[in-house]
Structure formats: structure tokens, C-alpha cells
C-alpha positions as semicolon CSV with decimal commas, in nm:
position;residue;x (nm);y (nm);z (nm)
1;M;7,292;17,840;9,867
2;K;7,351;17,656;10,193
3;A;7,025;17,782;10,339
4;A;6,836;17,667;10,030
5;L;6,988;17,317;10,056
6;I;6,890;17,292;10,423
7;Q;6,541;17,408;10,338
8;H;6,521;17,136;10,067
9;L;6,636;16,856;10,302
10;R;6,417;16,958;10,597
11;P;6,122;16,730;10,492
12;L;6,353;16,428;10,508
13;Q;6,396;16,476;10,882
14;S;6,050;16,335;10,941
15;G;6,018;15,994;11,112
16;P;5,954;15,769;10,805
17;C;6,224;15,931;10,598
18;C;6,481;15,895;10,875
19;L;6,401;15,528;10,904
20;A;6,442;15,484;10,529
21;I;6,781;15,656;10,535
22;L;6,899;15,434;10,819
23;V;6,795;15,118;10,633
24;L;6,969;15,231;10,313
25;S;7,284;15,316;10,500
26;A;7,293;14,968;10,655
27;F;7,293;14,803;10,312
28;W;7,517;15,058;10,139
29;P;7,831;14,885;9,994
30;A;8,130;14,913;10,221
31;G;8,348;15,004;9,925
32;A;8,145;15,319;9,870
33;N;8,311;15,478;10,169
34;Q;8,679;15,394;10,164
35;S;8,745;15,589;10,484
36;S;8,496;15,390;10,691
37;E;8,649;15,228;11,001
38;L;8,377;14,960;11,009
39;R;8,496;14,789;10,690
40;Q;8,423;14,413;10,691
41;P;8,721;14,176;10,659
42;S;8,759;14,031;10,310
43;A;8,660;13,666;10,255
44;R;8,924;13,396;10,196
45;P;9,006;13,387;9,823
46;L;8,890;13,083;9,634
47;P;9,164;12,849;9,509
48;A;9,273;12,924;9,158
49;P;9,135;12,686;8,895
50;P;9,385;12,433;8,762
51;R;9,599;12,557;8,477
52;Q;9,494;12,398;8,149
53;L;9,784;12,304;7,920
54;E;9,770;12,235;7,550
55;S;9,855;11,874;7,466
56;T;9,979;11,765;7,127
57;A;9,961;11,405;7,247
58;L;9,587;11,443;7,312
59;Q;9,530;11,599;6,970
60;N;9,710;11,310;6,806
61;F;9,499;11,060;7,006
62;S;9,176;11,233;6,902
63;R;9,278;11,223;6,536
64;R;9,339;10,850;6,556
65;V;8,997;10,791;6,714
66;R;8,818;10,992;6,443
67;R;9,020;10,829;6,166
68;H;8,900;10,485;6,276
69;R;8,543;10,620;6,308
70;Y;8,521;10,548;6,678
71;N;8,295;10,768;6,886
72;L;8,504;11,042;7,049
73;D;8,231;11,091;7,311
74;R;8,306;10,742;7,447
75;Q;8,665;10,828;7,534
76;G;8,754;10,971;7,875
77;I;9,100;11,112;7,950
78;L;9,232;11,321;8,236
79;V;9,595;11,388;8,327
80;E;9,684;11,623;8,611
81;S;9,976;11,704;8,834
82;L;10,015;11,555;9,178
83;D;9,904;11,878;9,348
84;G;9,610;11,922;9,109
85;R;9,725;12,269;8,995
86;A;9,791;12,176;8,633
87;V;9,578;11,974;8,392
88;L;9,804;11,833;8,122
89;A;9,524;11,682;7,911
90;Q;9,152;11,621;7,936
91;L;8,884;11,475;7,714
92;N;8,531;11,409;7,845
93;P;8,657;11,382;8,206
94;D;8,301;11,379;8,348
95;T;8,149;11,119;8,114
96;P;8,071;10,787;8,293
97;L;8,236;10,501;8,104
98;N;8,312;10,134;8,162
99;P;8,647;10,118;8,349
100;A;8,678;9,736;8,338
101;S;8,947;9,620;8,583
102;V;9,052;9,974;8,675
103;M;8,766;9,928;8,922
104;K;9,007;9,709;9,122
105;L;9,176;10,034;9,234
106;V;8,847;10,127;9,402
107;T;8,840;9,790;9,579
108;S;9,201;9,841;9,686
109;L;9,127;10,188;9,823
110;V;8,828;10,077;10,031
111;A;9,019;9,773;10,163
112;L;9,321;9,982;10,266
113;A;9,108;10,254;10,423
114;Q;8,898;10,011;10,626
115;L;9,148;9,736;10,708
116;G;9,502;9,870;10,667
117;P;9,790;9,718;10,466
118;D;9,902;9,478;10,740
119;H;9,561;9,319;10,785
120;R;9,543;8,942;10,757
121;F;9,217;8,759;10,708
122;V;9,173;8,497;10,980
123;T;8,953;8,188;10,980
124;R;8,902;8,021;11,318
125;V;8,755;7,690;11,436
126;Y;8,567;7,673;11,766
127;G;8,388;7,409;11,967
128;D;8,111;7,431;12,225
129;S;8,314;7,231;12,477
130;P;8,640;7,040;12,521
131;I;8,676;6,717;12,329
132;D;8,602;6,400;12,519
133;Q;8,950;6,245;12,496
134;Q;8,834;5,895;12,584
135;E;8,546;5,878;12,336
136;R;8,707;6,119;12,086
137;V;8,378;6,306;12,066
138;L;8,291;6,676;12,066
139;P;7,973;6,720;12,271
140;G;7,799;7,010;12,098
141;N;7,855;7,213;11,783
142;L;8,165;7,279;11,576
143;Y;8,204;7,629;11,427
144;L;8,405;7,759;11,132
145;V;8,413;8,141;11,163
146;S;8,555;8,346;10,877
147;D;8,608;8,718;10,814
148;G;8,617;8,678;10,437
149;N;8,961;8,543;10,344
150;P;8,965;8,588;9,962
151;L;9,233;8,318;9,922
152;L;9,053;8,041;10,107
153;G;9,024;7,733;9,886
154;R;8,918;7,372;9,894
155;A;9,273;7,265;9,983
156;E;9,256;7,466;10,307
157;L;8,922;7,308;10,399
158;Y;9,057;6,959;10,339
159;R;9,363;7,031;10,556
160;L;9,128;7,152;10,827
161;T;8,949;6,819;10,847
162;R;9,280;6,633;10,850
163;S;9,408;6,852;11,135
164;L;9,098;6,775;11,339
165;K;9,136;6,404;11,285
166;R;9,508;6,406;11,375
167;R;9,411;6,538;11,718
168;G;9,174;6,246;11,765
169;L;8,833;6,392;11,676
170;R;8,602;6,125;11,535
171;R;8,249;6,250;11,602
172;V;8,055;6,574;11,655
173;T;7,724;6,530;11,834
174;G;7,590;6,870;11,727
175;D;7,597;7,078;11,407
176;L;7,876;7,208;11,190
177;V;7,809;7,582;11,153
178;V;7,990;7,789;10,887
179;A;7,968;8,154;10,996
180;G;8,076;8,482;10,843
181;P;8,146;8,601;10,490
182;I;8,306;8,295;10,341
183;S;8,355;8,185;9,983
184;V;8,569;7,908;9,843
185;N;8,774;7,943;9,527
186;S;8,586;8,153;9,269
187;S;8,232;8,067;9,380
188;S;8,013;8,325;9,553
189;N;7,752;8,066;9,652
190;H;7,730;8,037;10,033
191;D;7,635;7,669;9,999
192;Y;7,961;7,595;9,821
193;P;8,189;7,577;10,132
194;V;7,916;7,392;10,321
195;R;7,898;7,127;10,050
196;Y;8,273;7,071;10,046
197;L;8,309;7,066;10,423
198;R;8,039;6,800;10,447
199;R;8,223;6,594;10,186
200;Y;8,567;6,634;10,345
201;F;8,449;6,547;10,696
202;R;8,292;6,232;10,557
203;R;8,607;6,150;10,360
204;T;8,837;6,186;10,662
205;G;8,611;5,976;10,883
206;I;8,466;6,244;11,114
207;R;8,093;6,202;11,159
208;I;7,867;6,506;11,200
209;E;7,549;6,390;11,371
210;G;7,368;6,722;11,330
211;R;7,330;6,953;11,032
212;V;7,591;7,132;10,826
213;Y;7,475;7,483;10,739
214;A;7,585;7,846;10,692
215;A;7,487;8,127;10,930
216;P;7,565;8,499;10,974
217;K;7,871;8,572;11,183
218;E;7,659;8,767;11,432
219;C;7,481;8,445;11,525
220;V;7,799;8,293;11,670
221;S;7,941;8,422;11,997
222;E;8,310;8,338;11,984
223;L;8,367;8,435;12,348
224;L;8,164;8,139;12,473
225;R;8,350;7,884;12,260
226;I;8,682;7,702;12,284
227;E;8,919;7,787;12,001
228;Y;9,078;7,490;11,829
229;L;9,254;7,613;11,514
230;S;9,316;7,931;11,312
231;H;9,428;8,005;10,957
232;S;9,578;8,337;10,841
233;S;9,609;8,483;10,494
234;P;9,906;8,681;10,358
235;S;9,906;9,053;10,438
236;L;9,660;9,277;10,253
237;R;9,940;9,467;10,078
238;D;10,064;9,144;9,915
239;I;9,713;9,039;9,817
240;L;9,641;9,379;9,659
241;W;9,962;9,379;9,459
242;K;9,879;9,039;9,309
243;V;9,521;9,143;9,241
244;N;9,630;9,461;9,059
245;A;9,939;9,326;8,885
246;F;9,768;9,016;8,745
247;S;9,411;9,150;8,752
248;V;9,271;8,851;8,942
249;N;8,894;8,886;8,921
250;D;8,774;8,621;9,166
251;I;8,997;8,742;9,451
252;A;8,885;9,103;9,394
253;D;8,518;9,003;9,395
254;R;8,556;8,794;9,711
255;M;8,739;9,079;9,881
256;G;8,459;9,314;9,780
257;R;8,205;9,082;9,942
258;A;8,413;9,084;10,261
259;L;8,398;9,467;10,252
260;G;8,019;9,463;10,238
261;G;7,951;9,438;9,866
262;A;7,948;9,675;9,569
263;E;7,680;9,911;9,702
264;S;7,852;9,944;10,039
265;M;8,181;10,026;9,865
266;R;8,013;10,294;9,652
267;D;7,849;10,451;9,959
268;Y;8,186;10,460;10,133
269;L;8,349;10,641;9,840
270;I;8,072;10,898;9,824
271;R;8,057;10,954;10,200
272;E;8,425;10,940;10,294
273;M;8,616;11,021;9,974
274;G;8,389;11,291;9,835
275;I;8,327;11,127;9,497
276;R;8,007;11,247;9,331
277;P;7,730;10,984;9,308
278;S;7,697;11,045;8,934
279;D;8,067;10,966;8,881
280;I;8,068;10,601;8,986
281;W;7,848;10,294;8,980
282;I;7,982;9,950;9,074
283;E;7,835;9,625;8,944
284;K;8,120;9,403;9,065
285;P;8,431;9,493;9,270
286;S;8,652;9,332;9,004
287;G;8,514;9,554;8,726
288;I;8,360;9,268;8,529
289;G;8,028;9,368;8,377
290;R;7,894;9,713;8,308
291;S;8,030;9,926;8,591
292;R;8,068;10,299;8,531
293;M;8,330;10,553;8,633
294;T;8,441;10,892;8,506
295;A;8,804;10,977;8,439
296;R;8,776;11,244;8,709
297;A;8,661;10,985;8,964
298;A;8,952;10,758;8,867
299;I;9,193;11,045;8,935
300;Q;9,025;11,107;9,270
301;V;9,070;10,740;9,359
302;L;9,440;10,764;9,271
303;H;9,476;11,076;9,488
304;C;9,307;10,900;9,781
305;L;9,518;10,587;9,733
306;H;9,834;10,796;9,730
307;T;9,734;10,975;10,052
308;T;9,621;10,657;10,228
309;L;9,940;10,470;10,141
310;Q;10,155;10,763;10,249
311;G;9,990;10,745;10,589
312;H;10,123;10,389;10,620
313;G;10,471;10,469;10,488
314;M;10,398;10,305;10,153
315;K;10,390;10,405;9,787
316;L;10,159;10,329;9,498
317;Q;10,412;10,089;9,347
318;D;10,370;9,870;9,656
319;I;10,024;9,767;9,534
320;M;10,046;9,844;9,159
321;P;10,285;9,713;8,891
322;V;10,553;9,923;8,722
323;A;10,533;9,888;8,344
324;G;10,815;9,695;8,181
325;V;10,960;9,595;8,521
326;D;10,709;9,402;8,729
327;H;10,537;9,085;8,622
328;G;10,172;9,104;8,528
329;T;9,954;9,273;8,269
330;L;10,204;9,560;8,215
331;R;10,511;9,341;8,176
332;G;10,524;9,378;7,796
333;R;10,427;9,747;7,774
334;F;10,646;10,060;7,794
335;R;10,963;9,854;7,755
336;H;11,160;10,124;7,569
337;S;11,454;10,249;7,772
338;R;11,317;10,606;7,775
339;V;10,998;10,512;7,959
340;R;11,072;10,171;8,113
341;G;11,018;10,187;8,488
342;R;10,862;10,534;8,465
343;V;10,495;10,439;8,418
344;L;10,286;10,284;8,694
345;G;9,940;10,159;8,613
346;K;9,638;9,935;8,638
347;T;9,501;9,792;8,317
348;G;9,138;9,723;8,235
349;T;9,016;9,513;7,944
350;N;8,680;9,370;7,849
351;S;8,624;9,285;7,484
352;S;8,268;9,160;7,538
353;K;8,107;9,467;7,699
354;D;8,025;9,817;7,567
355;G;8,162;9,739;7,223
356;G;8,511;9,672;7,357
357;V;8,671;9,831;7,664
358;S;9,034;9,917;7,730
359;A;9,146;10,133;8,021
360;L;9,465;10,238;8,194
361;A;9,512;10,448;8,508
362;G;9,811;10,527;8,723
363;V;10,118;10,751;8,746
364;A;10,365;10,874;8,484
365;M;10,696;11,040;8,568
366;T;10,771;11,371;8,390
367;Q;11,053;11,624;8,417
368;A;10,832;11,933;8,403
369;H;10,563;11,832;8,653
370;G;10,711;11,536;8,839
371;P;10,476;11,241;8,888
372;V;10,136;11,301;8,726
373;F;9,813;11,105;8,765
374;Y;9,648;10,982;8,447
375;A;9,323;10,800;8,366
376;I;9,239;10,674;8,016
377;L;8,900;10,508;7,966
378;N;8,829;10,388;7,610
379;N;8,495;10,233;7,517
380;G;8,343;10,117;7,189
381;G;8,643;10,005;6,986
382;G;8,920;9,754;6,928
383;V;9,100;9,658;7,246
384;M;9,441;9,610;7,085
385;A;9,417;9,941;6,898
386;Y;9,326;10,124;7,216
387;R;9,624;9,973;7,395
388;R;9,863;10,096;7,125
389;W;9,711;10,445;7,135
390;Q;9,729;10,457;7,515
391;D;10,098;10,373;7,509
392;E;10,165;10,624;7,231
393;F;9,965;10,894;7,411
394;L;10,159;10,852;7,737
395;R;10,497;10,839;7,562
396;K;10,427;11,163;7,375
397;L;10,280;11,327;7,684
398;I;10,595;11,248;7,880
399;R;10,812;11,377;7,594
400;E;10,624;11,708;7,561
401;N;10,656;11,765;7,936
402;G;11,033;11,751;7,950
403;G;11,084;11,377;7,909
404;A;11,080;11,103;8,167
405;A;11,204;11,164;8,519
406;T;11,377;10,914;8,744
407;T;11,254;10,558;8,752
408;L;11,010;10,436;9,016
409;K;11,173;10,237;9,294
410;T;11,002;9,906;9,357
411;R;11,033;9,656;9,637
412;P;11,118;9,293;9,555
413;K;10,804;9,098;9,472
414;S;10,737;8,736;9,388
415;R;10,520;8,618;9,103
416;L;10,372;8,358;9,335
417;L;10,113;8,421;9,600
418;K;10,184;8,196;9,895
419;G;9,911;8,105;10,138
420;S;9,970;7,920;10,463
421;S;9,876;7,555;10,418
422;S;9,866;7,481;10,791
423;W;9,606;7,547;11,056
424;N;9,773;7,692;11,362
425;P;9,670;7,518;11,686
426;S;9,544;7,708;11,987
427;P;9,697;7,643;12,334
428;Y;9,409;7,406;12,408
429;W;9,463;7,220;12,082
430;E;9,837;7,199;12,148
431;G;9,758;7,041;12,483
432;L;9,585;6,752;12,311
433;A;9,920;6,650;12,165
434;R;10,040;6,568;12,517
435;V;9,762;6,318;12,580
436;P;9,930;5,971;12,605
437;A;9,672;5,804;12,381
438;Y;9,767;6,031;12,090
439;R;10,136;6,098;12,157
440;R;10,276;5,802;11,965
441;K;10,050;5,863;11,665
442;I;10,140;6,228;11,642
443;R;10,513;6,153;11,679
444;R;10,493;5,904;11,396
445;R;10,319;6,153;11,171
446;S;10,556;6,437;11,259
447;S;10,855;6,227;11,151
448;R;10,732;6,238;10,794
449;P;10,862;6,518;10,565
450;A;10,654;6,829;10,612
451;R;10,442;6,940;10,323
452;T;10,546;7,260;10,156
453;S;10,315;7,557;10,168
454;E;10,054;7,580;9,902
455;V;10,161;7,800;9,615
456;R;9,919;7,957;9,377
457;S;10,071;8,062;9,048
458;L;9,889;8,362;8,908
459;S;9,950;8,363;8,537
460;A;9,854;8,660;8,326
461;P;9,480;8,634;8,252
462;S;9,323;8,642;7,911
463;P;9,247;8,984;7,754
464;A;8,874;8,939;7,817
465;S;8,920;8,932;8,194
466;T;9,198;9,183;8,271
């Protein structure tokens, strides 16, 4: 028998057959020979997919939508645990929908990632040369250089001209150049600050012999100028909390322009945060208009915000309001003792776009899963009805996951956003106060009661703009 087998295999010992056997042996599965010592190391196992939980709260929400004959395909919901291992509820999580002012969370994320929470927007005033103290003339140009302070208003511009005049300036032989991303109040028109500066200089009695015009910041070399004055905004963390708590559209849009605009923000999210291009499209940083975002992208933004804030020793409640506790658009929601202080969120409302838009995204505290991220995007229906269903959905979701956990700790916050009303003098500008010709005049003015800082009261906006 053995001899017959050898005789049968002898033709395979030829050159071509040997080569074929060697090739086959190279591609033979390693598992076919368990005793092989050349076994390849196993690849790293893929992470397990998130565990999908059944949600009675979501079923109840879907029934309400169908009962009112709203389109269920225009509702996006996703709720998942902080570690992403459990999905508590999901409905069309990858459908792009209008997020309204939930888009302000995107603006907040990009601002924090690029600038940091302690950043202050600074506007500076420069001159080409020292002021001629005898003639009270600036030989050359005067420059106003801004980095996009979203709180800069007409009052600050008027105080600037008064500060210049108090130090004796009466005439500028050159131009007044407004450089950098600058907008005044709610206007995005670059000619707007130029127009008001021209008016205020004329009103205070300072003559500009040249032109008054806007220019890119790159056209002005600050190192070759003499700094006169500077104006600082509140810290970015305070600005973001007011923007998110009261849903202030004009400040969010102006901040977005300082960050490079809507398209630049979207590119940053795709490149740095890993959000899919099909999941987000930004028309305006405030969310006004027909922007698009999926519920999954909203959850990704919340994850990134949480991580970014943790890196600065902060929490989400430092830039977002706690429902039923903090002032703002969530002040009157989730006020029941079982959920009060246990829901953190950003509202979004636009009754004039996409058939009616209501959105809510943030964090809810549960016993079973701890803090969970949620995103609810409702399009094509009644805004007030959607708000009631959102609140009911979150209450039932918290209840079916063990009830509410401990309340969210918040830091003391003011309803008022205070901006510095003064322009801080540079060492050179301070030196002008010691000139004998101006000393008596400045002393007389300083004896008057100081003006209080400007206070902007941010009242809760109308439903169409939150």
C-alpha cells in the first residue's frame, strides 16, 4: 500500500508541481494546522457595538407624533451613555435636520478649541507717531485694530473718541483705519463701524483729514505703531454661557465671523473632530436659517465639548444652563422636584423654517447609566407641542433608567453680561496725563463721579429666535 502511494505521488515531484505545492502551502489557512509554530498573532478585536436598549419613552413619543400626523421621518433622537457603550433610545439618528439654535453648541466648541475659555477679545488703538503735544495733532494715521470682539457696540466706540479727546487729541493728519474682523452691535456690515466712528469723531471735535475706511488686519503692522488704548471683553466662558443660556443670535454670529465664518467652522469639525461631512452643514453660526445637523453629530459635539472642557478643569454646566435652575430659555422647563437641576441643555426654536423647528440637546442624569447625552431634533410641526413632548420624553426616559441621579452643581452666574466701558491707557498714553497743559483739565474731569460699567441685560428672546 505504501509503495503504491509513493508511486502515485512520484509525478508531483516534478519542477512545476513542486512550485504549485509551495505556493498553495504559503496561502493555506494557519488554522488548518493547529500545531504550526509559525502561527500569526491574532488581530486586535474590534470594539463591541453599543448595546441597544428598548425605550418605552421613545415608543410613547413616536405614538404622539403619528397621532398628530406629523412626519416621523423628520424627527431625530439619539440618547447614549457617557462612554458610548449603551444607546438608550434612537430614532433616525443619521437624518440631517434643522437644529435651530442647538448649532450654538458647535460655535461654542470651535471657540473653546481654538481660543480657550480664558480668552478675552481685545481691541487696540495705535498711532503712526507720538502726538504733537503743542499742536494736539497726530502726524500720520490712527488705527483701530480688532480681533472680533462680539460684544463691541456703539457705546464703546463713542467712549473711545471721548478718551482720545480727553488726552488732548484734536486732529489726525492721516487716515483712520479700522482693521480686523470687527462688527458693531448686530450688524455684519463692515461699513457699519466705519460710519459710526466717522460720526463720533466729528461729534467729539476730532478732525480726520484723511479717509476713514476698513482694511484687513494683515495690512496693519502693529509692531511699528505706538499703542494708545486697549479694550477687553469678558472671558470667553462667560460669553458662551450667556449665548447658550439666552440663545443670543447676534453675539453667536459675530463670534462665528471672528472664528473664520460658517464654512471654516464646518471644515474644522470635519478635520479635527471627525464629524462626517454629510452630518453637518452650517448656514449661520447662531443656527438661524436652514442649517442641517444629524442627532449623531449633535452627540459627537457634546462628547467633544465635554472632553475639551475637562481639559480646562471645567464642566458643561459652566457654558450651558441647568433646566429649572439657571436663568434663560430653560428656566421654566423641568421644574418638577424629581428632575429639577438634573437636566442640562441647549434649546433650539424656529417657527418660520422647515415647517416649525424645536430642538433640545444636552445631558440628563440617570441612576442606571449616570449622565447620558441626548439630542432631540424635531422638524415639521408645532413648536409648543414638540417642547411638551421633549420634556415628557426625557422625564420618562430618566424614570425608566432608575430615576434621576444627583443634581448638577452649578457655579454662581449673573443674568447680566458686563462689558468694560473704559479704554485702558497704554504707558505712553498714561504719560500724556503728566503733561502740564493737560494736568488741570484731567484732574477736573477725574473729580466727577465715575461712570458705572455698561451693563447689557439679556432678556429671554422670542420663540422664533431661540
